[in-house]
C-alpha positions, -999 to +999 in steps of 0.1 A: +727+169+020+717+201+004+690+218+012+661+208-012+670+171-007+667+171+031+633+197+020+625+164-002+633+141+025+609+156+048+584+154+025+584+123+013+591+111+055+553+134+063+539+113+033+552+084+047+537+082+081+506+097+067+505+065+043+511+047+076+485+059+098+456+059+072+465+021+061+459+011+098+423+017+100+420-003+065+443-034+079+424-036+111+391-037+089+409-063+069+419-082+102+379-077+118+366-090+074+390-124+074+380-133+112+341-131+106+349-148+068+367-178+091+340-174+119+316-179+091+330-209+072+336-230+106+299-222+114+289-236+080+310-264+080+300-273+118+263-272+106+277-291+076+286-319+099+263-319+125+237-332+094+261-359+091+259-371+126+228-366+124+222-388+094+242-414+110+224-415+143+198-420+130+208-449+109+226-464+140+193-461+157+176-475+124+197-506+121+192-511+166+154-513+159+161-542+130+182-560+150+156-562+180 
C-alpha cells in the first residue's frame, strides 16, 4: 500500500469516526423523541379507554337502577 493510499484511508477513518461521534447525540435525541411520542400515544389511548369504561359504568348503573 503506498503512502497516498494510507493517508487517504487515515483521512477516511478520521472522517468516519467524526461522523459516528456526531451521530450518537442525534440518535439519542431520536430515542428520546420516540420514547415520549410512545408515552403520549399511550396516555391518549388510556384516556380514551377510561372514557369508554366510564360510559359503560354509567350505563350499568342506569340499568341497575331501572331494575329496582
